[in-house]
VOPA-759116 format. One record per residue (C-alpha): chain; z, x, y; residue in one letter; residue number from 1. Coordinates in steps of 0.1 Angstrom, whole numbers. Each point is the difference from the previous one (the first is absolute). Example, Ala and Ser with C-alpha at 12.3 -4.5 7.8 and 13.67 -1.06 7.14 Angstrom:
// residues 2
<'A'; <78; 123; -45>; 'A'; 1>
<'A'; <-7; 14; 34>; 'S'; 2>
//
This chain:
// residues 494
<'A'; <32; -60; 2764>; 'M'; 1>
<'A'; <4; -37; 4>; 'S'; 2>
<'A'; <-34; -5; -16>; 'L'; 3>
<'A'; <13; 19; -31>; 'V'; 4>
<'A'; <31; -22; -1>; 'Y'; 5>
<'A'; <-22; -31; 5>; 'L'; 6>
<'A'; <-22; 9; -30>; 'I'; 7>
<'A'; <31; 7; -21>; 'T'; 8>
<'A'; <15; -33; 9>; 'F'; 9>
<'A'; <-32; -19; -7>; 'I'; 10>
<'A'; <-2; 15; -35>; 'V'; 11>
<'A'; <36; -9; -5>; 'Y'; 12>
<'A'; <-5; -36; 11>; 'F'; 13>
<'A'; <-31; -4; -22>; 'L'; 14>
<'A'; <19; 13; -30>; 'T'; 15>
<'A'; <28; -25; 6>; 'V'; 16>
<'A'; <-24; -29; 5>; 'L'; 17>
<'A'; <-20; 10; -31>; 'T'; 18>
<'A'; <32; -1; -21>; 'I'; 19>
<'A'; <8; -34; 14>; 'A'; 20>
<'A'; <-35; -13; -9>; 'A'; 21>
<'A'; <4; 11; -36>; 'V'; 22>
<'A'; <35; -15; -2>; 'A'; 23>
<'A'; <-13; -33; 13>; 'S'; 24>
<'A'; <-21; -3; -32>; 'R'; 25>
<'A'; <32; -2; -20>; 'Y'; 26>
<'A'; <18; -25; 23>; 'T'; 27>
<'A'; <-7; -35; -13>; 'H'; 28>
<'A'; <31; -21; 7>; 'D'; 29>
<'A'; <34; 0; 18>; 'T'; 30>
<'A'; <18; 21; -25>; 'E'; 31>
<'A'; <-27; 27; 3>; 'D'; 32>
<'A'; <1; -1; 38>; 'F'; 33>
<'A'; <38; -1; 3>; 'V'; 34>
<'A'; <10; 22; -30>; 'L'; 35>
<'A'; <-31; 16; -14>; 'G'; 36>
<'A'; <2; -22; -31>; 'G'; 37>
<'A'; <30; 21; -11>; 'R'; 38>
<'A'; <-23; 27; -14>; 'R'; 39>
<'A'; <7; 31; 21>; 'L'; 40>
<'A'; <3; 33; -18>; 'G'; 41>
<'A'; <28; 26; 3>; 'S'; 42>
<'A'; <-16; 22; 26>; 'W'; 43>
<'A'; <-11; -29; 22>; 'I'; 44>
<'A'; <35; -17; -1>; 'V'; 45>
<'A'; <16; 34; 9>; 'A'; 46>
<'A'; <-23; 8; 29>; 'F'; 47>
<'A'; <0; -36; 12>; 'G'; 48>
<'A'; <37; 0; 3>; 'A'; 49>
<'A'; <2; 35; 15>; 'G'; 50>
<'A'; <-28; -1; 25>; 'A'; 51>
<'A'; <8; -35; 13>; 'S'; 52>
<'A'; <37; 10; 4>; 'D'; 53>
<'A'; <-4; 31; 22>; 'M'; 54>
<'A'; <-23; -11; 28>; 'S'; 55>
<'A'; <-10; 23; 29>; 'G'; 56>
<'A'; <37; 10; 3>; 'W'; 57>
<'A'; <-6; 25; -29>; 'L'; 58>
<'A'; <-25; 21; 19>; 'L'; 59>
<'A'; <11; -7; 36>; 'L'; 60>
<'A'; <36; -13; 3>; 'G'; 61>
<'A'; <18; 22; -26>; 'L'; 62>
<'A'; <-17; 33; 9>; 'P'; 63>
<'A'; <7; -8; 37>; 'G'; 64>
<'A'; <37; -7; -7>; 'T'; 65>
<'A'; <5; 32; -19>; 'V'; 66>
<'A'; <-19; 19; 27>; 'Y'; 67>
<'A'; <26; -12; 26>; 'V'; 68>
<'A'; <32; -2; -20>; 'F'; 69>
<'A'; <-5; 25; -28>; 'G'; 70>
<'A'; <6; 0; -38>; 'I'; 71>
<'A'; <32; -21; 2>; 'D'; 72>
<'A'; <-24; -30; 0>; 'Q'; 73>
<'A'; <-6; 7; -37>; 'I'; 74>
<'A'; <26; -26; -7>; 'W'; 75>
<'A'; <-25; -28; 9>; 'L'; 76>
<'A'; <-27; 10; -25>; 'P'; 77>
<'A'; <28; 7; -26>; 'L'; 78>
<'A'; <13; -36; 5>; 'G'; 79>
<'A'; <-36; -13; -4>; 'L'; 80>
<'A'; <-5; 19; -32>; 'I'; 81>
<'A'; <32; -11; -15>; 'L'; 82>
<'A'; <-5; -36; 11>; 'G'; 83>
<'A'; <-36; -1; -14>; 'A'; 84>
<'A'; <11; 16; -33>; 'L'; 85>
<'A'; <28; -26; -5>; 'V'; 86>
<'A'; <-25; -28; 9>; 'N'; 87>
<'A'; <-25; 13; -25>; 'W'; 88>
<'A'; <25; 5; -28>; 'T'; 89>
<'A'; <21; -32; 4>; 'T'; 90>
<'A'; <-23; -26; 16>; 'V'; 91>
<'A'; <-36; 7; -9>; 'A'; 92>
<'A'; <-1; -9; -37>; 'K'; 93>
<'A'; <25; -29; 4>; 'R'; 94>
<'A'; <-20; -15; 28>; 'L'; 95>
<'A'; <-33; 3; -19>; 'R'; 96>
<'A'; <15; -18; -30>; 'V'; 97>
<'A'; <19; -27; 19>; 'Y'; 98>
<'A'; <-28; -10; 23>; 'T'; 99>
<'A'; <-24; -5; -29>; 'K'; 100>
<'A'; <27; -20; -18>; 'L'; 101>
<'A'; <9; -21; 31>; 'A'; 102>
<'A'; <-31; -21; 1>; 'K'; 103>
<'A'; <-22; 31; 6>; 'N'; 104>
<'A'; <13; 4; 36>; 'S'; 105>
<'A'; <-25; 17; 22>; 'L'; 106>
<'A'; <21; 7; 31>; 'T'; 107>
<'A'; <36; 9; 7>; 'I'; 108>
<'A'; <9; -34; 15>; 'P'; 109>
<'A'; <-15; -18; -30>; 'S'; 110>
<'A'; <20; 22; -23>; 'F'; 111>
<'A'; <33; -8; 17>; 'F'; 112>
<'A'; <-9; -37; -1>; 'E'; 113>
<'A'; <-9; 1; -37>; 'N'; 114>
<'A'; <29; 23; -9>; 'R'; 115>
<'A'; <25; -26; 12>; 'F'; 116>
<'A'; <-21; -31; -8>; 'H'; 117>
<'A'; <2; -11; 36>; 'D'; 118>
<'A'; <-18; -33; 3>; 'K'; 119>
<'A'; <8; -4; 37>; 'T'; 120>
<'A'; <-21; 30; 11>; 'G'; 121>
<'A'; <26; 11; 25>; 'I'; 122>
<'A'; <5; 35; -15>; 'L'; 123>
<'A'; <-38; 5; -1>; 'R'; 124>
<'A'; <-4; -12; 35>; 'L'; 125>
<'A'; <27; 22; 14>; 'V'; 126>
<'A'; <-13; 31; -18>; 'T'; 127>
<'A'; <-36; -5; 10>; 'S'; 128>
<'A'; <9; -7; 36>; 'A'; 129>
<'A'; <18; 34; 2>; 'A'; 130>
<'A'; <-29; 18; -17>; 'I'; 131>
<'A'; <-26; -15; 22>; 'I'; 132>
<'A'; <20; 7; 32>; 'T'; 133>
<'A'; <11; 36; -8>; 'F'; 134>
<'A'; <-34; 10; -14>; 'F'; 135>
<'A'; <-20; -15; 29>; 'T'; 136>
<'A'; <19; 24; 23>; 'F'; 137>
<'A'; <-4; 28; -25>; 'Y'; 138>
<'A'; <-38; -5; -2>; 'V'; 139>
<'A'; <-2; -2; 38>; 'S'; 140>
<'A'; <18; 33; 4>; 'S'; 141>
<'A'; <-24; 15; -26>; 'G'; 142>
<'A'; <-30; -12; 20>; 'F'; 143>
<'A'; <15; 17; 31>; 'V'; 144>
<'A'; <5; 33; -18>; 'S'; 145>
<'A'; <-35; 0; -14>; 'G'; 146>
<'A'; <-15; -9; 34>; 'A'; 147>
<'A'; <19; 28; 18>; 'V'; 148>
<'A'; <-12; 25; -26>; 'L'; 149>
<'A'; <-36; -12; 5>; 'F'; 150>
<'A'; <4; 0; 37>; 'Q'; 151>
<'A'; <13; 36; 2>; 'S'; 152>
<'A'; <-26; 13; -26>; 'T'; 153>
<'A'; <-31; -16; 14>; 'F'; 154>
<'A'; <10; -7; 36>; 'H'; 155>
<'A'; <-8; -37; -5>; 'L'; 156>
<'A'; <16; -29; 20>; 'S'; 157>
<'A'; <31; -13; -16>; 'Y'; 158>
<'A'; <-16; -34; -8>; 'Y'; 159>
<'A'; <-31; 16; -16>; 'T'; 160>
<'A'; <22; 22; -22>; 'A'; 161>
<'A'; <23; -29; -9>; 'L'; 162>
<'A'; <-28; -23; -11>; 'F'; 163>
<'A'; <-20; 26; -19>; 'V'; 164>
<'A'; <31; 10; -21>; 'G'; 165>
<'A'; <11; -36; -5>; 'A'; 166>
<'A'; <-35; -11; -11>; 'A'; 167>
<'A'; <-1; 25; -28>; 'V'; 168>
<'A'; <34; -9; -13>; 'I'; 169>
<'A'; <-5; -37; 2>; 'I'; 170>
<'A'; <-34; 4; -15>; 'G'; 171>
<'A'; <10; 18; -32>; 'Y'; 172>
<'A'; <32; -21; -4>; 'T'; 173>
<'A'; <-20; -33; 3>; 'C'; 174>
<'A'; <-29; 11; -22>; 'V'; 175>
<'A'; <19; 17; -29>; 'G'; 176>
<'A'; <35; -13; 2>; 'G'; 177>
<'A'; <28; 16; -20>; 'F'; 178>
<'A'; <-23; 21; -22>; 'L'; 179>
<'A'; <-18; 15; 30>; 'A'; 180>
<'A'; <32; 8; 18>; 'V'; 181>
<'A'; <14; 18; -30>; 'N'; 182>
<'A'; <-31; 18; -10>; 'W'; 183>
<'A'; <-4; 12; 36>; 'I'; 184>
<'A'; <37; 10; 0>; 'D'; 185>
<'A'; <-7; 24; -29>; 'L'; 186>
<'A'; <-28; 16; 20>; 'F'; 187>
<'A'; <21; 1; 32>; 'Q'; 188>
<'A'; <31; 12; -18>; 'G'; 189>
<'A'; <-19; 30; -14>; 'C'; 190>
<'A'; <-13; 7; 35>; 'L'; 191>
<'A'; <35; -1; 15>; 'M'; 192>
<'A'; <14; 23; -27>; 'W'; 193>
<'A'; <-28; 26; 5>; 'L'; 194>
<'A'; <6; -1; 38>; 'A'; 195>
<'A'; <37; 5; -3>; 'L'; 196>
<'A'; <-5; 29; -24>; 'M'; 197>
<'A'; <-27; 17; 20>; 'A'; 198>
<'A'; <14; -1; 36>; 'V'; 199>
<'A'; <34; 17; -6>; 'P'; 200>
<'A'; <-16; 25; -25>; 'A'; 201>
<'A'; <-27; 11; 24>; 'V'; 202>
<'A'; <24; 2; 29>; 'T'; 203>
<'A'; <24; 22; -20>; 'L'; 204>
<'A'; <-29; 23; -9>; 'F'; 205>
<'A'; <-11; 3; 36>; 'V'; 206>
<'A'; <36; 7; 11>; 'L'; 207>
<'A'; <7; 27; -24>; 'F'; 208>
<'A'; <-35; 16; -6>; 'H'; 209>
<'A'; <-23; -7; 30>; 'V'; 210>
<'A'; <23; -3; 30>; 'H'; 211>
<'A'; <34; 14; -10>; 'P'; 212>
<'A'; <8; 4; 38>; 'N'; 213>
<'A'; <2; -38; 2>; 'L'; 214>
<'A'; <32; 0; -21>; 'I'; 215>
<'A'; <30; -4; 23>; 'P'; 216>
<'A'; <30; 23; 0>; 'L'; 217>
<'A'; <25; -4; -29>; 'H'; 218>
<'A'; <24; -21; 20>; 'S'; 219>
<'A'; <-28; -24; 9>; 'Q'; 220>
<'A'; <-11; -3; -36>; 'L'; 221>
<'A'; <36; -10; -10>; 'I'; 222>
<'A'; <0; -25; 28>; 'A'; 223>
<'A'; <-32; -16; -13>; 'A'; 224>
<'A'; <13; -2; -36>; 'I'; 225>
<'A'; <35; -13; 9>; 'S'; 226>
<'A'; <0; -14; 35>; 'H'; 227>
<'A'; <34; -17; -1>; 'R'; 228>
<'A'; <26; -14; -24>; 'S'; 229>
<'A'; <2; -38; -6>; 'L'; 230>
<'A'; <31; -21; -2>; 'G'; 231>
<'A'; <8; -22; -30>; 'I'; 232>
<'A'; <-13; -32; 18>; 'I'; 233>
<'A'; <-33; 16; 6>; 'A'; 234>
<'A'; <-4; 13; -35>; 'I'; 235>
<'A'; <9; -34; -15>; 'I'; 236>
<'A'; <-24; -17; 23>; 'S'; 237>
<'A'; <-29; 23; -10>; 'L'; 238>
<'A'; <8; -4; -37>; 'L'; 239>
<'A'; <3; -38; 4>; 'A'; 240>
<'A'; <-37; -3; 6>; 'W'; 241>
<'A'; <-4; 1; -37>; 'G'; 242>
<'A'; <17; -34; -3>; 'L'; 243>
<'A'; <-30; -17; 16>; 'G'; 244>
<'A'; <-22; 5; -31>; 'Y'; 245>
<'A'; <17; -29; -19>; 'F'; 246>
<'A'; <-13; -25; 25>; 'G'; 247>
<'A'; <-35; 11; 10>; 'Q'; 248>
<'A'; <-24; -26; -13>; 'P'; 249>
<'A'; <-31; 21; 5>; 'H'; 250>
<'A'; <15; 26; -23>; 'I'; 251>
<'A'; <16; -23; -25>; 'L'; 252>
<'A'; <-33; -19; -7>; 'V'; 253>
<'A'; <-14; 33; -13>; 'R'; 254>
<'A'; <24; -2; -29>; 'F'; 255>
<'A'; <-10; -36; -7>; 'M'; 256>
<'A'; <-37; 10; -2>; 'A'; 257>
<'A'; <4; 26; -28>; 'A'; 258>
<'A'; <-21; -7; -30>; 'K'; 259>
<'A'; <29; 5; -24>; 'E'; 260>
<'A'; <37; 3; 7>; 'P'; 261>
<'A'; <4; 32; -20>; 'N'; 262>
<'A'; <-26; 19; 20>; 'Q'; 263>
<'A'; <24; -1; 30>; 'L'; 264>
<'A'; <19; 30; -14>; 'R'; 265>
<'A'; <-31; 21; 4>; 'R'; 266>
<'A'; <-6; -14; 35>; 'S'; 267>
<'A'; <35; 9; 10>; 'T'; 268>
<'A'; <-6; 37; -7>; 'W'; 269>
<'A'; <-34; 0; 17>; 'I'; 270>
<'A'; <13; -17; 31>; 'C'; 271>
<'A'; <32; 21; 3>; 'M'; 272>
<'A'; <-18; 33; -4>; 'I'; 273>
<'A'; <-26; -11; 26>; 'W'; 274>
<'A'; <27; -13; 23>; 'M'; 275>
<'A'; <23; 31; -3>; 'T'; 276>
<'A'; <-28; 24; 6>; 'M'; 277>
<'A'; <-14; -20; 29>; 'S'; 278>
<'A'; <34; -3; 18>; 'L'; 279>
<'A'; <7; 37; -5>; 'M'; 280>
<'A'; <-34; 8; 14>; 'G'; 281>
<'A'; <7; -22; 31>; 'A'; 282>
<'A'; <34; 17; 5>; 'V'; 283>
<'A'; <-16; 35; -3>; 'L'; 284>
<'A'; <-27; -10; 24>; 'T'; 285>
<'A'; <27; -7; 26>; 'G'; 286>
<'A'; <17; 33; -6>; 'I'; 287>
<'A'; <-31; 22; 1>; 'V'; 288>
<'A'; <-13; -19; 30>; 'G'; 289>
<'A'; <32; 8; 18>; 'R'; 290>
<'A'; <-6; 37; -7>; 'W'; 291>
<'A'; <-37; -1; 8>; 'Y'; 292>
<'A'; <4; -18; 34>; 'F'; 293>
<'A'; <33; 19; 9>; 'S'; 294>
<'A'; <-17; 16; 31>; 'A'; 295>
<'A'; <-15; -32; 12>; 'Q'; 296>
<'A'; <19; -31; -13>; 'P'; 297>
<'A'; <-19; -32; -5>; 'L'; 298>
<'A'; <4; -28; 25>; 'A'; 299>
<'A'; <-3; -25; -28>; 'N'; 300>
<'A'; <20; 11; -31>; 'P'; 301>
<'A'; <-17; -26; -22>; 'E'; 302>
<'A'; <-34; 18; 5>; 'S'; 303>
<'A'; <12; 31; -18>; 'V'; 304>
<'A'; <-21; -8; -31>; 'F'; 305>
<'A'; <-31; -9; 20>; 'L'; 306>
<'A'; <4; 30; 22>; 'S'; 307>
<'A'; <2; 24; -29>; 'L'; 308>
<'A'; <-29; -16; -17>; 'A'; 309>
<'A'; <-22; 2; 31>; 'Q'; 310>
<'A'; <10; 36; 8>; 'E'; 311>
<'A'; <-1; 17; -34>; 'L'; 312>
<'A'; <-27; -17; -19>; 'F'; 313>
<'A'; <-38; -2; 1>; 'N'; 314>
<'A'; <-10; -32; 19>; 'P'; 315>
<'A'; <-14; -16; -32>; 'W'; 316>
<'A'; <33; 6; -19>; 'I'; 317>
<'A'; <20; -10; 30>; 'A'; 318>
<'A'; <-19; -33; 0>; 'G'; 319>
<'A'; <10; -6; -36>; 'V'; 320>
<'A'; <36; 8; 9>; 'L'; 321>
<'A'; <-1; -25; 29>; 'L'; 322>
<'A'; <-15; -26; -24>; 'A'; 323>
<'A'; <31; 6; -21>; 'A'; 324>
<'A'; <22; -11; 29>; 'V'; 325>
<'A'; <-21; -31; 3>; 'L'; 326>
<'A'; <3; -5; -37>; 'S'; 327>
<'A'; <37; -1; 2>; 'A'; 328>
<'A'; <-1; -26; 28>; 'V'; 329>
<'A'; <-27; -21; -17>; 'M'; 330>
<'A'; <17; -1; -35>; 'S'; 331>
<'A'; <32; -15; 14>; 'T'; 332>
<'A'; <-18; -25; 23>; 'I'; 333>
<'A'; <-22; -13; -28>; 'A'; 334>
<'A'; <30; -4; -24>; 'A'; 335>
<'A'; <21; -18; 26>; 'Q'; 336>
<'A'; <-29; -21; 11>; 'L'; 337>
<'A'; <-7; -11; -35>; 'L'; 338>
<'A'; <37; -7; -8>; 'A'; 339>
<'A'; <5; -21; 31>; 'S'; 340>
<'A'; <-33; -19; -3>; 'S'; 341>
<'A'; <7; -7; -37>; 'S'; 342>
<'A'; <34; -14; 10>; 'S'; 343>
<'A'; <-16; -22; 26>; 'L'; 344>
<'A'; <-26; -13; -24>; 'A'; 345>
<'A'; <19; -3; -33>; 'E'; 346>
<'A'; <36; -5; 12>; 'D'; 347>
<'A'; <-6; -23; 29>; 'V'; 348>
<'A'; <-35; -17; -1>; 'Y'; 349>
<'A'; <-4; -5; -37>; 'F'; 350>
<'A'; <37; -6; -6>; 'R'; 351>
<'A'; <7; -26; 26>; 'F'; 352>
<'A'; <-34; -14; 11>; 'F'; 353>
<'A'; <-26; 3; -28>; 'V'; 354>
<'A'; <13; -1; -35>; 'K'; 355>
<'A'; <-33; 2; -20>; 'D'; 356>
<'A'; <-26; 26; 7>; 'K'; 357>
<'A'; <-32; 14; -16>; 'S'; 358>
<'A'; <-7; 37; -5>; 'A'; 359>
<'A'; <-25; -1; 29>; 'K'; 360>
<'A'; <25; -18; 23>; 'Q'; 361>
<'A'; <27; 24; -8>; 'G'; 362>
<'A'; <-21; 30; 9>; 'L'; 363>
<'A'; <-13; -16; 32>; 'L'; 364>
<'A'; <35; -9; 11>; 'T'; 365>
<'A'; <14; 34; -6>; 'N'; 366>
<'A'; <-28; 17; 18>; 'R'; 367>
<'A'; <4; -24; 29>; 'T'; 368>
<'A'; <38; 8; 1>; 'A'; 369>
<'A'; <-9; 37; 2>; 'V'; 370>
<'A'; <-21; -7; 31>; 'L'; 371>
<'A'; <28; -22; 16>; 'L'; 372>
<'A'; <27; 26; -5>; 'I'; 373>
<'A'; <-23; 28; 13>; 'A'; 374>
<'A'; <-9; -21; 30>; 'A'; 375>
<'A'; <37; -5; 10>; 'V'; 376>
<'A'; <7; 37; -7>; 'A'; 377>
<'A'; <-29; 10; 23>; 'L'; 378>
<'A'; <13; -22; 27>; 'F'; 379>
<'A'; <34; 18; 0>; 'F'; 380>
<'A'; <-19; 33; -2>; 'A'; 381>
<'A'; <-21; -7; 31>; 'R'; 382>
<'A'; <19; 26; 20>; 'S'; 383>
<'A'; <9; 36; -12>; 'P'; 384>
<'A'; <33; -4; 18>; 'N'; 385>
<'A'; <8; -33; -17>; 'S'; 386>
<'A'; <37; -7; -8>; 'T'; 387>
<'A'; <-11; -7; -36>; 'V'; 388>
<'A'; <6; 36; -8>; 'L'; 389>
<'A'; <37; -4; 8>; 'A'; 390>
<'A'; <2; -31; -22>; 'L'; 391>
<'A'; <-12; 19; -30>; 'V'; 392>
<'A'; <32; 19; -2>; 'S'; 393>
<'A'; <16; -32; -13>; 'Y'; 394>
<'A'; <-26; -5; -27>; 'A'; 395>
<'A'; <9; 26; -26>; 'W'; 396>
<'A'; <37; -8; 3>; 'A'; 397>
<'A'; <-6; -37; 3>; 'G'; 398>
<'A'; <-21; -4; -31>; 'L'; 399>
<'A'; <21; 25; -20>; 'G'; 400>
<'A'; <33; -17; 9>; 'A'; 401>
<'A'; <-13; -35; -3>; 'S'; 402>
<'A'; <-18; 3; -34>; 'F'; 403>
<'A'; <14; 31; -16>; 'G'; 404>
<'A'; <34; -13; -10>; 'P'; 405>
<'A'; <-16; -33; -13>; 'L'; 406>
<'A'; <-27; 19; -20>; 'M'; 407>
<'A'; <27; 21; -17>; 'L'; 408>
<'A'; <22; -30; -7>; 'C'; 409>
<'A'; <-30; -20; -13>; 'S'; 410>
<'A'; <-9; 26; -25>; 'L'; 411>
<'A'; <36; 11; -11>; 'F'; 412>
<'A'; <24; -29; 4>; 'W'; 413>
<'A'; <-6; -34; -17>; 'S'; 414>
<'A'; <27; -17; 20>; 'R'; 415>
<'A'; <-19; 4; 33>; 'T'; 416>
<'A'; <-8; -34; 15>; 'T'; 417>
<'A'; <-26; -13; 24>; 'R'; 418>
<'A'; <26; -6; 27>; 'N'; 419>
<'A'; <13; 35; -5>; 'G'; 420>
<'A'; <-35; 13; 5>; 'G'; 421>
<'A'; <-5; -19; 32>; 'I'; 422>
<'A'; <34; 12; 13>; 'A'; 423>
<'A'; <-9; 36; -9>; 'G'; 424>
<'A'; <-33; -2; 19>; 'I'; 425>
<'A'; <16; -16; 31>; 'V'; 426>
<'A'; <31; 23; 1>; 'V'; 427>
<'A'; <-21; 32; -6>; 'G'; 428>
<'A'; <-26; -9; 26>; 'G'; 429>
<'A'; <26; -10; 27>; 'L'; 430>
<'A'; <21; 31; -6>; 'T'; 431>
<'A'; <-30; 22; 7>; 'V'; 432>
<'A'; <-6; -17; 33>; 'I'; 433>
<'A'; <36; -2; 11>; 'I'; 434>
<'A'; <9; 36; -11>; 'W'; 435>
<'A'; <-31; 13; 19>; 'K'; 436>
<'A'; <12; -17; 32>; 'Q'; 437>
<'A'; <35; 16; -4>; 'L'; 438>
<'A'; <-14; 36; -4>; 'A'; 439>
<'A'; <9; 8; 36>; 'F'; 440>
<'A'; <37; -1; -10>; 'L'; 441>
<'A'; <-4; 31; -21>; 'G'; 442>
<'A'; <23; 10; -28>; 'G'; 443>
<'A'; <-5; -20; -31>; 'I'; 444>
<'A'; <-27; -21; 18>; 'F'; 445>
<'A'; <-21; 31; 2>; 'G'; 446>
<'A'; <-6; -5; -37>; 'L'; 447>
<'A'; <-36; -10; -9>; 'Y'; 448>
<'A'; <2; -38; -2>; 'E'; 449>
<'A'; <-15; -3; -35>; 'I'; 450>
<'A'; <31; 16; -15>; 'F'; 451>
<'A'; <26; -27; 11>; 'P'; 452>
<'A'; <-26; -28; -2>; 'A'; 453>
<'A'; <-8; 8; -36>; 'F'; 454>
<'A'; <37; 1; -9>; 'F'; 455>
<'A'; <8; -33; 18>; 'F'; 456>
<'A'; <-31; -17; -15>; 'G'; 457>
<'A'; <10; 10; -35>; 'L'; 458>
<'A'; <35; -11; 6>; 'L'; 459>
<'A'; <-13; -34; 13>; 'A'; 460>
<'A'; <-20; -5; -31>; 'I'; 461>
<'A'; <29; 7; -23>; 'I'; 462>
<'A'; <26; -21; 19>; 'I'; 463>
<'A'; <-23; -31; 5>; 'V'; 464>
<'A'; <-13; 2; -36>; 'S'; 465>
<'A'; <36; 1; -14>; 'L'; 466>
<'A'; <11; -29; 22>; 'I'; 467>
<'A'; <-32; -20; -7>; 'D'; 468>
<'A'; <-7; -20; -32>; 'N'; 469>
<'A'; <-13; 22; -29>; 'P'; 470>
<'A'; <-38; 2; -3>; 'P'; 471>
<'A'; <-16; -27; -22>; 'P'; 472>
<'A'; <-3; 7; -37>; 'D'; 473>
<'A'; <-37; 4; 3>; 'S'; 474>
<'A'; <4; 29; 24>; 'V'; 475>
<'A'; <26; 17; -23>; 'I'; 476>
<'A'; <-23; -5; -30>; 'E'; 477>
<'A'; <-30; 15; 19>; 'E'; 478>
<'A'; <22; 30; 10>; 'F'; 479>
<'A'; <9; 5; -37>; 'R'; 480>
<'A'; <-36; -1; -9>; 'Q'; 481>
<'A'; <-7; 26; 27>; 'F'; 482>
<'A'; <26; 23; -14>; 'K'; 483>
<'A'; <-13; -4; -35>; 'A'; 484>
<'A'; <-35; 9; 12>; 'E'; 485>
<'A'; <14; 31; 17>; 'L'; 486>
<'A'; <17; 11; -32>; 'R'; 487>
<'A'; <-33; -3; -19>; 'H'; 488>
<'A'; <-17; 22; 26>; 'G'; 489>
<'A'; <-14; -27; 22>; 'G'; 490>
<'A'; <-31; -3; -21>; 'E'; 491>
<'A'; <-24; -28; 8>; 'E'; 492>
<'A'; <-2; -29; -23>; 'N'; 493>
<'A'; <-34; -2; -18>; 'P'; 494>
//
């Protein structure tokens, strides 16, 4: 059976690398490599944002959580759906218009610098440092997840599995840049969706039509569907995950890369339908897995999707379903690897060390940055038991609370100042770290740290901006121009 899986994975890898090779033909300069030349269509923007967001958690973590705790975990996907919807409807078009207006900003740090006309570079440096740090750990954890999947599927050594998976991801990211990552996300997003529709559907068919004796007694079914009731702190914590969307650079850059601002409305519908169906498929996988394995519970709950795929499907189809898990892992790693390497090259090297660059130099430097970030991430991923996995728990909350409030204020409040932005980043980030350390106290400190951190970060921006000197007239005038372009539909100037 491993041979069948191996052939399936080889075909999958060849498909991914072929897409990257084609994308490389359209990658000529820095803007192409970092942002796809701002020419992505509706479907690619939608799937790029969706697939890079979910990661392996969608097919492993969420079904495993529902398998253990029951349907009450629905609050988490509900929070993600609401957060993503608000992000798409309030941030996407505004960010696309403003980043083009603000000196054609290619990264989130460069947008913040250009939005506030910060000539010191402090805001850009602080933002890029946070992105590089958090995403390096994120990428490292993704490498570990991919390696463990390879190791368990093909019985390889951990190091062999680690370097094979990393080589493919690094290869297509370096070769094709942003276009390759997003075109591949469209392919991988479709694969993930098909897998999450097929596994619970086939499992239900088997339960009710092939092996009805596998269905537990009525009381056990109820226990699987509603395992326990949650308190208000737990519910708010699960819903609060949605706040993270406003500050995730690897998702926000998808909005910036859209060919036209007005196409983002269509992208919103595409992404939200894909996301809602995929999340519900993951939740249903956890529920039916609990029923199916009721007689012999799984030792590792996160393997419920993999176990159902291997037990109920033809080996060739199971191989495709396993490739879907790898797709989920790879799409997120590639997006975060590109976001962090772009920040290293554009927001640090070319901002502070080399001001002038040719198109060739820009491409070479960005590709070198991909290799550097990947090398550091691989170093942290050298052990499957690395503590890097624990550090990742800070990343979603840290980025969301640090950049989310500033992103919203930058797009909606003209009175926001540079110093207010720096205060928001610092307060939001520190609150995440401090709140996490106080979780052992219980009570209010049991609340997921992004909720208080987001609130305090937003409060810091407002207070410091009001105390600070008003923004320069040039900043206010540019904000008015931004609002005017929004009123006219955000159409590009001829």
